All heavy atoms as TSV, in Angstrom:
chain	resi	resn	atom	element	x	y	z
A	1	MET	N	N	6.122	24.638	-8.537
A	1	MET	CA	C	5.280	23.563	-9.038
A	1	MET	C	C	5.131	22.509	-7.973
A	1	MET	O	O	6.090	22.117	-7.363
A	1	MET	CB	C	5.929	23.015	-10.311
A	1	MET	CG	C	5.063	21.994	-10.957
A	1	MET	SD	S	4.805	21.878	-12.733
A	1	MET	CE	C	4.744	23.456	-13.415
A	2	GLY	N	N	3.920	22.028	-7.761
A	2	GLY	CA	C	3.652	21.023	-6.720
A	2	GLY	C	C	3.997	19.611	-7.146
A	2	GLY	O	O	4.201	19.335	-8.325
A	3	LEU	N	N	4.096	18.762	-6.179
A	3	LEU	CA	C	4.366	17.367	-6.438
A	3	LEU	C	C	3.076	16.654	-6.856
A	3	LEU	O	O	2.023	16.927	-6.322
A	3	LEU	CB	C	4.934	16.678	-5.212
A	3	LEU	CG	C	6.264	17.200	-4.710
A	3	LEU	CD1	C	6.642	16.509	-3.409
A	3	LEU	CD2	C	7.346	16.992	-5.759
A	4	SER	N	N	3.193	15.750	-7.789
A	4	SER	CA	C	2.011	14.988	-8.173
A	4	SER	C	C	2.029	13.660	-7.415
A	4	SER	O	O	3.068	13.145	-7.071
A	4	SER	CB	C	1.963	14.733	-9.691
A	4	SER	OG	O	3.127	13.982	-10.075
A	5	ARG	N	N	0.855	13.095	-7.225
A	5	ARG	CA	C	0.728	11.844	-6.507
A	5	ARG	C	C	1.073	10.712	-7.449
A	5	ARG	O	O	0.580	10.620	-8.569
A	5	ARG	CB	C	-0.717	11.696	-6.026
A	5	ARG	CG	C	-0.949	10.370	-5.300
A	5	ARG	CD	C	-2.286	10.383	-4.644
A	5	ARG	NE	N	-2.148	11.112	-3.408
A	5	ARG	CZ	C	-2.945	10.922	-2.364
A	5	ARG	NH1	N	-3.932	10.106	-2.423
A	5	ARG	NH2	N	-2.725	11.583	-1.237
A	6	ARG	N	N	1.912	9.829	-6.949
A	6	ARG	CA	C	2.269	8.641	-7.783
A	6	ARG	C	C	1.234	7.559	-7.640
A	6	ARG	O	O	0.606	7.434	-6.616
A	6	ARG	CB	C	3.651	8.089	-7.327
A	6	ARG	CG	C	4.747	9.076	-7.633
A	6	ARG	CD	C	6.102	8.478	-7.292
A	6	ARG	NE	N	6.207	8.274	-5.842
A	6	ARG	CZ	C	7.175	7.598	-5.265
A	6	ARG	NH1	N	8.127	7.035	-5.967
A	6	ARG	NH2	N	7.215	7.466	-3.965
A	7	ILE	N	N	1.065	6.764	-8.684
A	7	ILE	CA	C	0.096	5.695	-8.684
A	7	ILE	C	C	0.857	4.394	-8.840
A	7	ILE	O	O	1.696	4.256	-9.727
A	7	ILE	CB	C	-0.919	5.860	-9.824
A	7	ILE	CG1	C	-1.679	7.149	-9.680
A	7	ILE	CG2	C	-1.835	4.660	-9.918
A	7	ILE	CD1	C	-2.570	7.497	-10.831
A	8	PHE	N	N	0.624	3.447	-7.925
A	8	PHE	CA	C	1.297	2.167	-7.962
A	8	PHE	C	C	0.289	1.069	-8.332
A	8	PHE	O	O	-0.827	1.077	-7.828
A	8	PHE	CB	C	1.911	1.866	-6.595
A	8	PHE	CG	C	2.926	2.869	-6.162
A	8	PHE	CD1	C	2.596	3.871	-5.262
A	8	PHE	CD2	C	4.202	2.849	-6.681
A	8	PHE	CE1	C	3.512	4.801	-4.868
A	8	PHE	CE2	C	5.151	3.790	-6.291
A	8	PHE	CZ	C	4.795	4.778	-5.390
A	9	THR	N	N	0.702	0.148	-9.137
A	9	THR	CA	C	-0.142	-0.969	-9.511
A	9	THR	C	C	-0.294	-1.963	-8.353
A	9	THR	O	O	0.535	-1.987	-7.436
A	9	THR	CB	C	0.396	-1.733	-10.735
A	9	THR	OG1	O	1.643	-2.346	-10.360
A	9	THR	CG2	C	0.593	-0.820	-11.932
A	10	LYS	N	N	-1.367	-2.740	-8.439
A	10	LYS	CA	C	-1.620	-3.782	-7.430
A	10	LYS	C	C	-0.418	-4.746	-7.412
A	10	LYS	O	O	0.038	-5.129	-6.304
A	10	LYS	CB	C	-2.893	-4.506	-7.802
A	10	LYS	CG	C	-3.304	-5.588	-6.873
A	10	LYS	CD	C	-4.607	-6.207	-7.301
A	10	LYS	CE	C	-5.136	-7.175	-6.333
A	10	LYS	NZ	N	-6.484	-7.677	-6.682
A	11	GLU	N	N	0.120	-5.071	-8.527
A	11	GLU	CA	C	1.253	-6.007	-8.622
A	11	GLU	C	C	2.505	-5.436	-7.942
A	11	GLU	O	O	3.236	-6.150	-7.265
A	11	GLU	CB	C	1.572	-6.360	-10.084
A	11	GLU	CG	C	0.470	-7.173	-10.738
A	11	GLU	CD	C	-0.754	-6.348	-11.174
A	11	GLU	OE1	O	-0.668	-5.113	-11.277
A	11	GLU	OE2	O	-1.828	-6.982	-11.364
A	12	PHE	N	N	2.737	-4.109	-8.143
A	12	PHE	CA	C	3.892	-3.468	-7.528
A	12	PHE	C	C	3.790	-3.520	-6.002
A	12	PHE	O	O	4.719	-3.842	-5.296
A	12	PHE	CB	C	3.954	-2.014	-8.005
A	12	PHE	CG	C	5.129	-1.231	-7.442
A	12	PHE	CD1	C	6.333	-1.251	-8.106
A	12	PHE	CD2	C	4.994	-0.475	-6.294
A	12	PHE	CE1	C	7.413	-0.498	-7.615
A	12	PHE	CE2	C	6.058	0.225	-5.807
A	12	PHE	CZ	C	7.285	0.226	-6.434
A	13	LYS	N	N	2.592	-3.208	-5.487
A	13	LYS	CA	C	2.360	-3.212	-4.045
A	13	LYS	C	C	2.507	-4.628	-3.483
A	13	LYS	O	O	3.140	-4.813	-2.445
A	13	LYS	CB	C	0.958	-2.693	-3.728
A	13	LYS	CG	C	0.773	-1.232	-4.061
A	13	LYS	CD	C	-0.667	-0.815	-3.819
A	13	LYS	CE	C	-0.934	0.607	-4.169
A	13	LYS	NZ	N	-2.340	1.007	-3.917
A	14	LEU	N	N	1.945	-5.632	-4.164
A	14	LEU	CA	C	2.060	-7.007	-3.714
A	14	LEU	C	C	3.510	-7.467	-3.709
A	14	LEU	O	O	3.945	-8.176	-2.770
A	14	LEU	CB	C	1.207	-7.927	-4.546
A	14	LEU	CG	C	-0.286	-7.801	-4.331
A	14	LEU	CD1	C	-1.024	-8.628	-5.371
A	14	LEU	CD2	C	-0.675	-8.234	-2.922
A	15	ALA	N	N	4.289	-7.064	-4.705
A	15	ALA	CA	C	5.698	-7.446	-4.760
A	15	ALA	C	C	6.458	-6.819	-3.591
A	15	ALA	O	O	7.300	-7.491	-2.972
A	15	ALA	CB	C	6.327	-6.967	-6.081
A	16	ALA	N	N	6.154	-5.587	-3.233
A	16	ALA	CA	C	6.832	-4.926	-2.086
A	16	ALA	C	C	6.448	-5.647	-0.790
A	16	ALA	O	O	7.325	-5.917	0.037
A	16	ALA	CB	C	6.434	-3.450	-2.011
A	17	VAL	N	N	5.184	-5.993	-0.622
A	17	VAL	CA	C	4.741	-6.701	0.575
A	17	VAL	C	C	5.377	-8.087	0.658
A	17	VAL	O	O	5.826	-8.505	1.722
A	17	VAL	CB	C	3.198	-6.802	0.633
A	17	VAL	CG1	C	2.700	-7.754	1.702
A	17	VAL	CG2	C	2.588	-5.424	0.797
A	18	GLN	N	N	5.516	-8.743	-0.462
A	18	GLN	CA	C	6.160	-10.074	-0.471
A	18	GLN	C	C	7.615	-9.989	-0.069
A	18	GLN	O	O	8.123	-10.847	0.620
A	18	GLN	CB	C	6.014	-10.723	-1.843
A	18	GLN	CG	C	4.594	-11.156	-2.135
A	18	GLN	CD	C	4.391	-11.599	-3.600
A	18	GLN	OE1	O	5.232	-11.401	-4.445
A	18	GLN	NE2	N	3.197	-12.128	-3.856
A	19	ARG	N	N	8.316	-8.925	-0.462
A	19	ARG	CA	C	9.709	-8.732	-0.029
A	19	ARG	C	C	9.781	-8.598	1.482
A	19	ARG	O	O	10.658	-9.158	2.102
A	19	ARG	CB	C	10.291	-7.503	-0.687
A	19	ARG	CG	C	10.604	-7.667	-2.135
A	19	ARG	CD	C	11.141	-6.418	-2.766
A	19	ARG	NE	N	12.480	-6.122	-2.299
A	19	ARG	CZ	C	13.258	-5.172	-2.828
A	19	ARG	NH1	N	12.797	-4.455	-3.857
A	19	ARG	NH2	N	14.446	-4.947	-2.352
A	20	LEU	N	N	8.815	-7.927	2.050
A	20	LEU	CA	C	8.764	-7.785	3.506
A	20	LEU	C	C	8.500	-9.131	4.168
A	20	LEU	O	O	9.110	-9.442	5.187
A	20	LEU	CB	C	7.707	-6.756	3.923
A	20	LEU	CG	C	7.979	-5.338	3.511
A	20	LEU	CD1	C	6.726	-4.477	3.694
A	20	LEU	CD2	C	9.146	-4.761	4.285
A	21	GLU	N	N	7.603	-9.892	3.591
A	21	GLU	CA	C	7.270	-11.204	4.151
A	21	GLU	C	C	8.433	-12.173	4.060
A	21	GLU	O	O	8.499	-13.081	4.873
A	21	GLU	CB	C	6.036	-11.773	3.446
A	21	GLU	CG	C	4.764	-11.015	3.781
A	21	GLU	CD	C	3.568	-11.434	2.935
A	21	GLU	OE1	O	3.768	-12.127	1.887
A	21	GLU	OE2	O	2.448	-11.049	3.302
A	22	ARG	N	N	9.360	-11.955	3.111
A	22	ARG	CA	C	10.512	-12.833	2.989
A	22	ARG	C	C	11.627	-12.427	3.930
A	22	ARG	O	O	12.690	-13.057	3.933
A	22	ARG	CB	C	11.023	-12.812	1.540
A	22	ARG	CG	C	10.127	-13.591	0.599
A	22	ARG	CD	C	10.780	-13.835	-0.752
A	22	ARG	NE	N	11.142	-12.590	-1.431
A	22	ARG	CZ	C	10.430	-12.024	-2.386
A	22	ARG	NH1	N	9.316	-12.567	-2.802
A	22	ARG	NH2	N	10.836	-10.905	-2.973
A	23	GLY	N	N	11.440	-11.354	4.707
A	23	GLY	CA	C	12.380	-10.989	5.724
A	23	GLY	C	C	13.155	-9.687	5.499
A	23	GLY	O	O	13.994	-9.352	6.338
A	24	SER	N	N	12.918	-9.015	4.409
A	24	SER	CA	C	13.583	-7.713	4.201
A	24	SER	C	C	13.027	-6.711	5.195
A	24	SER	O	O	11.874	-6.775	5.601
A	24	SER	CB	C	13.366	-7.209	2.792
A	24	SER	OG	O	13.948	-8.089	1.843
A	25	SER	N	N	13.832	-5.740	5.573
A	25	SER	CA	C	13.393	-4.746	6.532
A	25	SER	C	C	12.558	-3.692	5.845
A	25	SER	O	O	12.658	-3.490	4.603
A	25	SER	CB	C	14.596	-4.069	7.213
A	25	SER	OG	O	15.249	-3.189	6.307
A	26	ILE	N	N	11.749	-2.991	6.610
A	26	ILE	CA	C	10.895	-1.918	6.095
A	26	ILE	C	C	11.764	-0.868	5.414
A	26	ILE	O	O	11.470	-0.439	4.306
A	26	ILE	CB	C	10.059	-1.277	7.245
A	26	ILE	CG1	C	8.987	-2.218	7.726
A	26	ILE	CG2	C	9.431	0.032	6.791
A	26	ILE	CD1	C	7.749	-2.324	6.890
A	27	GLY	N	N	12.811	-0.450	6.101
A	27	GLY	CA	C	13.704	0.595	5.555
A	27	GLY	C	C	14.351	0.172	4.218
A	27	GLY	O	O	14.445	0.979	3.276
A	28	GLU	N	N	14.769	-1.064	4.152
A	28	GLU	CA	C	15.410	-1.595	2.990
A	28	GLU	C	C	14.449	-1.577	1.772
A	28	GLU	O	O	14.809	-1.102	0.710
A	28	GLU	CB	C	15.882	-3.013	3.298
A	28	GLU	CG	C	16.723	-3.703	2.280
A	28	GLU	CD	C	17.173	-5.071	2.801
A	28	GLU	OE1	O	16.328	-5.885	3.127
A	28	GLU	OE2	O	18.385	-5.240	2.895
A	29	VAL	N	N	13.285	-2.084	2.011
A	29	VAL	CA	C	12.268	-2.131	0.906
A	29	VAL	C	C	11.813	-0.711	0.530
A	29	VAL	O	O	11.690	-0.378	-0.630
A	29	VAL	CB	C	11.082	-3.010	1.291
A	29	VAL	CG1	C	10.005	-2.979	0.199
A	29	VAL	CG2	C	11.520	-4.450	1.527
A	30	ALA	N	N	11.635	0.130	1.544
A	30	ALA	CA	C	11.196	1.508	1.272
A	30	ALA	C	C	12.193	2.249	0.394
A	30	ALA	O	O	11.808	2.937	-0.560
A	30	ALA	CB	C	11.020	2.276	2.607
A	31	ARG	N	N	13.492	2.073	0.669
A	31	ARG	CA	C	14.530	2.685	-0.169
A	31	ARG	C	C	14.502	2.078	-1.586
A	31	ARG	O	O	14.635	2.791	-2.569
A	31	ARG	CB	C	15.889	2.530	0.449
A	31	ARG	CG	C	16.126	3.484	1.599
A	31	ARG	CD	C	17.566	3.427	2.099
A	31	ARG	NE	N	17.903	2.138	2.678
A	31	ARG	CZ	C	17.641	1.776	3.926
A	31	ARG	NH1	N	17.019	2.610	4.740
A	31	ARG	NH2	N	18.008	0.598	4.364
A	32	ALA	N	N	14.358	0.754	-1.658
A	32	ALA	CA	C	14.389	0.079	-2.968
A	32	ALA	C	C	13.271	0.501	-3.866
A	32	ALA	O	O	13.441	0.661	-5.089
A	32	ALA	CB	C	14.393	-1.405	-2.742
A	33	VAL	N	N	12.041	0.666	-3.316
A	33	VAL	CA	C	10.874	0.997	-4.113
A	33	VAL	C	C	10.553	2.497	-4.071
A	33	VAL	O	O	9.573	2.948	-4.687
A	33	VAL	CB	C	9.635	0.163	-3.761
A	33	VAL	CG1	C	9.909	-1.332	-3.958
A	33	VAL	CG2	C	9.183	0.411	-2.353
A	34	GLU	N	N	11.350	3.254	-3.310
A	34	GLU	CA	C	11.261	4.703	-3.231
A	34	GLU	C	C	9.888	5.174	-2.737
A	34	GLU	O	O	9.216	5.985	-3.347
A	34	GLU	CB	C	11.600	5.338	-4.567
A	34	GLU	CG	C	13.021	5.054	-4.990
A	34	GLU	CD	C	13.367	5.670	-6.347
A	34	GLU	OE1	O	12.457	6.097	-7.070
A	34	GLU	OE2	O	14.583	5.681	-6.668
A	35	VAL	N	N	9.475	4.622	-1.591
A	35	VAL	CA	C	8.268	5.082	-0.927
A	35	VAL	C	C	8.556	5.279	0.570
A	35	VAL	O	O	9.561	4.739	1.073
A	35	VAL	CB	C	7.065	4.104	-1.053
A	35	VAL	CG1	C	6.678	3.916	-2.520
A	35	VAL	CG2	C	7.341	2.783	-0.396
A	36	ASN	N	N	7.730	6.021	1.228
A	36	ASN	CA	C	7.866	6.241	2.670
A	36	ASN	C	C	7.574	4.954	3.404
A	36	ASN	O	O	6.644	4.229	3.044
A	36	ASN	CB	C	6.891	7.364	3.089
A	36	ASN	CG	C	7.084	7.784	4.507
A	36	ASN	OD1	O	6.803	7.023	5.439
A	36	ASN	ND2	N	7.525	8.999	4.691
A	37	PRO	N	N	8.307	4.636	4.473
A	37	PRO	CA	C	8.020	3.421	5.227
A	37	PRO	C	C	6.585	3.351	5.727
A	37	PRO	O	O	6.036	2.232	5.805
A	37	PRO	CB	C	8.979	3.502	6.424
A	37	PRO	CG	C	10.139	4.342	5.902
A	37	PRO	CD	C	9.504	5.327	4.939
A	38	ASN	N	N	5.966	4.453	6.025
A	38	ASN	CA	C	4.574	4.443	6.451
A	38	ASN	C	C	3.642	3.877	5.365
A	38	ASN	O	O	2.647	3.231	5.661
A	38	ASN	CB	C	4.102	5.833	6.855
A	38	ASN	CG	C	4.777	6.304	8.111
A	38	ASN	OD1	O	5.111	5.491	8.972
A	38	ASN	ND2	N	5.024	7.592	8.210
A	39	VAL	N	N	3.998	4.136	4.102
A	39	VAL	CA	C	3.191	3.601	2.984
A	39	VAL	C	C	3.291	2.086	2.999
A	39	VAL	O	O	2.286	1.387	2.798
A	39	VAL	CB	C	3.688	4.200	1.657
A	39	VAL	CG1	C	3.029	3.515	0.483
A	39	VAL	CG2	C	3.461	5.700	1.624
A	40	LEU	N	N	4.473	1.553	3.225
A	40	LEU	CA	C	4.650	0.081	3.291
A	40	LEU	C	C	3.849	-0.517	4.429
A	40	LEU	O	O	3.244	-1.593	4.247
A	40	LEU	CB	C	6.112	-0.269	3.424
A	40	LEU	CG	C	7.005	-0.048	2.200
A	40	LEU	CD1	C	8.439	-0.359	2.506
A	40	LEU	CD2	C	6.495	-0.895	1.044
A	41	HIS	N	N	3.839	0.168	5.552
A	41	HIS	CA	C	3.026	-0.350	6.691
A	41	HIS	C	C	1.564	-0.416	6.282
A	41	HIS	O	O	0.868	-1.386	6.574
A	41	HIS	CB	C	3.198	0.553	7.931
A	41	HIS	CG	C	4.480	0.332	8.631
A	41	HIS	ND1	N	4.747	-0.788	9.394
A	41	HIS	CD2	C	5.579	1.110	8.728
A	41	HIS	CE1	C	5.951	-0.690	9.891
A	41	HIS	NE2	N	6.491	0.463	9.523
A	42	ARG	N	N	1.068	0.607	5.600
A	42	ARG	CA	C	-0.349	0.628	5.168
A	42	ARG	C	C	-0.608	-0.514	4.153
A	42	ARG	O	O	-1.600	-1.195	4.229
A	42	ARG	CB	C	-0.719	1.961	4.549
A	42	ARG	CG	C	-2.206	2.054	4.244
A	42	ARG	CD	C	-2.641	3.381	3.672
A	42	ARG	NE	N	-2.157	3.484	2.308
A	42	ARG	CZ	C	-1.482	4.516	1.841
A	42	ARG	NH1	N	-1.149	5.531	2.588
A	42	ARG	NH2	N	-1.068	4.525	0.564
A	43	TRP	N	N	0.343	-0.701	3.193
A	43	TRP	CA	C	0.171	-1.766	2.222
A	43	TRP	C	C	0.116	-3.131	2.892
A	43	TRP	O	O	-0.659	-3.975	2.513
A	43	TRP	CB	C	1.283	-1.704	1.170
A	43	TRP	CG	C	1.219	-0.542	0.242
A	43	TRP	CD1	C	0.230	0.403	0.155
A	43	TRP	CD2	C	2.218	-0.162	-0.708
A	43	TRP	NE1	N	0.549	1.317	-0.834
A	43	TRP	CE2	C	1.729	1.011	-1.373
A	43	TRP	CE3	C	3.469	-0.686	-1.094
A	43	TRP	CZ2	C	2.489	1.615	-2.386
A	43	TRP	CZ3	C	4.168	-0.080	-2.076
A	43	TRP	CH2	C	3.690	1.063	-2.731
A	44	MET	N	N	0.957	-3.314	3.922
A	44	MET	CA	C	0.932	-4.585	4.648
A	44	MET	C	C	-0.410	-4.802	5.328
A	44	MET	O	O	-0.941	-5.885	5.313
A	44	MET	CB	C	2.078	-4.607	5.676
A	44	MET	CG	C	3.429	-4.839	5.060
A	44	MET	SD	S	4.776	-4.751	6.239
A	44	MET	CE	C	4.150	-5.527	7.682
A	45	ARG	N	N	-0.898	-3.752	5.976
A	45	ARG	CA	C	-2.204	-3.835	6.678
A	45	ARG	C	C	-3.324	-4.159	5.666
A	45	ARG	O	O	-4.149	-5.013	5.932
A	45	ARG	CB	C	-2.465	-2.481	7.319
A	45	ARG	CG	C	-3.183	-2.534	8.610
A	45	ARG	CD	C	-3.308	-1.200	9.336
A	45	ARG	NE	N	-3.438	-0.004	8.500
A	45	ARG	CZ	C	-2.514	0.945	8.395
A	45	ARG	NH1	N	-1.370	0.844	9.072
A	45	ARG	NH2	N	-2.712	1.983	7.665
A	46	GLU	N	N	-3.291	-3.510	4.513
A	46	GLU	CA	C	-4.320	-3.734	3.508
A	46	GLU	C	C	-4.203	-5.127	2.909
A	46	GLU	O	O	-5.211	-5.781	2.653
A	46	GLU	CB	C	-4.215	-2.677	2.396
A	46	GLU	CG	C	-4.647	-1.278	2.871
A	46	GLU	CD	C	-4.520	-0.227	1.809
A	46	GLU	OE1	O	-4.139	-0.537	0.671
A	46	GLU	OE2	O	-4.798	0.947	2.128
A	47	ALA	N	N	-2.994	-5.616	2.716
A	47	ALA	CA	C	-2.785	-6.965	2.181
A	47	ALA	C	C	-3.322	-8.022	3.168
A	47	ALA	O	O	-3.771	-9.061	2.773
A	47	ALA	CB	C	-1.325	-7.226	1.887
A	48	GLY	N	N	-3.272	-7.703	4.464
A	48	GLY	CA	C	-3.753	-8.670	5.467
A	48	GLY	C	C	-5.235	-8.752	5.574
A	48	GLY	O	O	-5.757	-9.631	6.244
A	49	ARG	N	N	-5.957	-7.912	4.880
A	49	ARG	CA	C	-7.427	-7.921	4.921
A	49	ARG	C	C	-8.034	-9.036	4.076
A	49	ARG	O	O	-9.222	-9.271	4.123
A	49	ARG	CB	C	-7.970	-6.575	4.446
A	49	ARG	CG	C	-7.650	-5.449	5.386
A	49	ARG	CD	C	-8.405	-4.195	4.943
A	49	ARG	NE	N	-8.066	-3.110	5.825
A	49	ARG	CZ	C	-8.692	-2.820	6.961
A	49	ARG	NH1	N	-9.672	-3.581	7.374
A	49	ARG	NH2	N	-8.326	-1.778	7.672
A	50	GLY	N	N	-7.230	-9.700	3.268
A	50	GLY	CA	C	-7.754	-10.810	2.475
A	50	GLY	C	C	-7.746	-10.494	0.991
A	50	GLY	O	O	-7.704	-9.324	0.601
A	51	PRO	N	N	-7.768	-11.512	0.155
A	51	PRO	CA	C	-7.627	-11.330	-1.305
A	51	PRO	C	C	-8.733	-10.465	-1.915
A	51	PRO	O	O	-8.488	-9.811	-2.904
A	51	PRO	CB	C	-7.634	-12.743	-1.825
A	51	PRO	CG	C	-8.148	-13.605	-0.752
A	51	PRO	CD	C	-7.891	-12.879	0.542
A	52	GLY	N	N	-9.934	-10.521	-1.394
A	52	GLY	CA	C	-11.029	-9.731	-1.976
A	52	GLY	C	C	-10.930	-8.248	-1.745
A	52	GLY	O	O	-11.512	-7.464	-2.476
A	53	ASN	N	N	-10.173	-7.844	-0.750
A	53	ASN	CA	C	-10.094	-6.425	-0.388
A	53	ASN	C	C	-8.733	-5.800	-0.632
A	53	ASN	O	O	-8.525	-4.641	-0.259
A	53	ASN	CB	C	-10.431	-6.270	1.106
A	53	ASN	CG	C	-11.831	-6.700	1.411
A	53	ASN	OD1	O	-12.729	-6.452	0.629
A	53	ASN	ND2	N	-12.046	-7.352	2.551
A	54	VAL	N	N	-7.821	-6.515	-1.257
A	54	VAL	CA	C	-6.474	-6.007	-1.433
A	54	VAL	C	C	-6.421	-4.965	-2.528
A	54	VAL	O	O	-6.768	-5.265	-3.693
A	54	VAL	CB	C	-5.490	-7.135	-1.707
A	54	VAL	CG1	C	-4.086	-6.605	-1.941
A	54	VAL	CG2	C	-5.485	-8.106	-0.546
A	55	PHE	N	N	-5.993	-3.754	-2.202
A	55	PHE	CA	C	-5.734	-2.684	-3.154
A	55	PHE	C	C	-6.856	-2.568	-4.197
A	55	PHE	O	O	-6.664	-2.916	-5.354
A	55	PHE	CB	C	-4.410	-2.908	-3.841
A	55	PHE	CG	C	-3.291	-3.284	-2.850
A	55	PHE	CD1	C	-2.580	-4.460	-2.988
A	55	PHE	CD2	C	-2.997	-2.470	-1.788
A	55	PHE	CE1	C	-1.587	-4.822	-2.087
A	55	PHE	CE2	C	-2.000	-2.787	-0.888
A	55	PHE	CZ	C	-1.292	-3.969	-1.042
A	56	PRO	N	N	-8.016	-2.047	-3.799
A	56	PRO	CA	C	-9.165	-2.006	-4.675
A	56	PRO	C	C	-8.998	-1.152	-5.913
A	56	PRO	O	O	-9.737	-1.318	-6.877
A	56	PRO	CB	C	-10.270	-1.462	-3.772
A	56	PRO	CG	C	-9.571	-0.728	-2.724
A	56	PRO	CD	C	-8.273	-1.434	-2.528
A	57	GLY	N	N	-8.113	-0.170	-5.904
A	57	GLY	CA	C	-7.884	0.610	-7.138
A	57	GLY	C	C	-8.418	2.018	-7.011
A	57	GLY	O	O	-8.905	2.469	-6.014
A	58	GLN	N	N	-8.349	2.736	-8.133
A	58	GLN	CA	C	-8.711	4.133	-8.202
A	58	GLN	C	C	-10.221	4.335	-7.999
A	58	GLN	O	O	-11.014	3.556	-8.464
A	58	GLN	CB	C	-8.358	4.685	-9.590
A	58	GLN	CG	C	-6.874	4.697	-9.860
A	58	GLN	CD	C	-6.231	5.953	-9.426
A	58	GLN	OE1	O	-6.890	6.961	-9.208
A	58	GLN	NE2	N	-4.933	5.925	-9.287
A	59	GLY	N	N	-10.559	5.416	-7.332
A	59	GLY	CA	C	-11.960	5.833	-7.223
A	59	GLY	C	C	-12.828	5.070	-6.252
A	59	GLY	O	O	-13.995	5.305	-6.167
A	60	ARG	N	N	-12.238	4.162	-5.519
A	60	ARG	CA	C	-13.027	3.418	-4.543
A	60	ARG	C	C	-12.640	3.835	-3.130
A	60	ARG	O	O	-11.493	4.194	-2.895
A	60	ARG	CB	C	-12.803	1.906	-4.692
A	60	ARG	CG	C	-13.241	1.392	-6.024
A	60	ARG	CD	C	-13.182	-0.110	-6.039
A	60	ARG	NE	N	-13.322	-0.626	-7.428
A	60	ARG	CZ	C	-13.009	-1.810	-7.774
A	60	ARG	NH1	N	-12.511	-2.654	-6.926
A	60	ARG	NH2	N	-13.163	-2.205	-9.031
A	61	ALA	N	N	-13.559	3.718	-2.221
A	61	ALA	CA	C	-13.242	4.044	-0.827
A	61	ALA	C	C	-12.196	3.085	-0.305
A	61	ALA	O	O	-12.224	1.870	-0.642
A	61	ALA	CB	C	-14.504	3.969	0.022
A	62	ARG	N	N	-11.268	3.586	0.490
A	62	ARG	CA	C	-10.223	2.736	1.030
A	62	ARG	C	C	-10.783	1.700	1.983
A	62	ARG	O	O	-10.384	0.565	1.955
A	62	ARG	CB	C	-9.171	3.587	1.745
A	62	ARG	CG	C	-8.060	2.716	2.312
A	62	ARG	CD	C	-6.933	3.498	2.875
A	62	ARG	NE	N	-6.218	4.139	1.761
A	62	ARG	CZ	C	-5.481	5.204	1.893
A	62	ARG	NH1	N	-5.356	5.794	3.034
A	62	ARG	NH2	N	-4.847	5.705	0.875
A	63	TRP	N	N	-11.705	2.096	2.836
A	63	TRP	CA	C	-12.271	1.194	3.819
A	63	TRP	C	C	-13.775	1.069	3.580
A	63	TRP	O	O	-14.476	2.060	3.405
A	63	TRP	CB	C	-12.044	1.712	5.241
A	63	TRP	CG	C	-10.627	2.149	5.494
A	63	TRP	CD1	C	-10.209	3.413	5.768
A	63	TRP	CD2	C	-9.444	1.346	5.444
A	63	TRP	NE1	N	-8.877	3.395	5.939
A	63	TRP	CE2	C	-8.373	2.185	5.716
A	63	TRP	CE3	C	-9.218	0.002	5.153
A	63	TRP	CZ2	C	-7.064	1.708	5.725
A	63	TRP	CZ3	C	-7.935	-0.463	5.193
A	63	TRP	CH2	C	-6.858	0.360	5.471
A	64	ALA	N	N	-14.264	-0.147	3.620
A	64	ALA	CA	C	-15.692	-0.396	3.420
A	64	ALA	C	C	-16.457	0.000	4.684
A	64	ALA	O	O	-15.932	-0.070	5.788
A	64	ALA	CB	C	-15.933	-1.876	3.103
A	65	GLY	N	N	-17.668	0.453	4.538
A	65	GLY	CA	C	-18.523	0.797	5.680
A	65	GLY	C	C	-18.227	2.177	6.212
A	65	GLY	O	O	-17.315	2.834	5.755
A	66	GLY	N	N	-19.007	2.573	7.185
A	66	GLY	CA	C	-18.809	3.869	7.809
A	66	GLY	C	C	-19.089	5.019	6.881
A	66	GLY	O	O	-18.744	5.014	5.763
A	67	ALA	N	N	-19.750	6.031	7.459
A	67	ALA	CA	C	-20.097	7.216	6.652
A	67	ALA	C	C	-18.930	8.168	6.504
A	67	ALA	O	O	-18.789	8.844	5.491
A	67	ALA	CB	C	-21.285	7.928	7.297
A	68	GLY	N	N	-18.046	8.228	7.520
A	68	GLY	CA	C	-16.896	9.096	7.489
A	68	GLY	C	C	-17.313	10.581	7.441
A	68	GLY	O	O	-18.442	10.912	7.101
A	69	GLY	N	N	-16.372	11.448	7.745
A	69	GLY	CA	C	-16.596	12.897	7.675
A	69	GLY	C	C	-17.825	13.387	8.414
A	69	GLY	O	O	-18.621	12.651	8.890
A	70	ALA	N	N	-17.984	14.702	8.437
A	70	ALA	CA	C	-19.122	15.258	9.122
A	70	ALA	C	C	-20.046	15.969	8.206
A	70	ALA	O	O	-19.761	16.433	7.184
A	70	ALA	CB	C	-18.663	16.227	10.197
């Protein structure tokens, strides 16, 4: 049986990013919230894009613009 993709709420992601901003290490937060450290890096990058673009939700393109793919 395959693994299913977990879905995290905007509030959950923001709380994890805030822990990082308060000085917790990536590894520490990753273990606490049970996600890969690379996911936290992406959440931090997305949170830095500004309040209007933070974690847009299900079914929306991750990045605005660009046609992507071939």
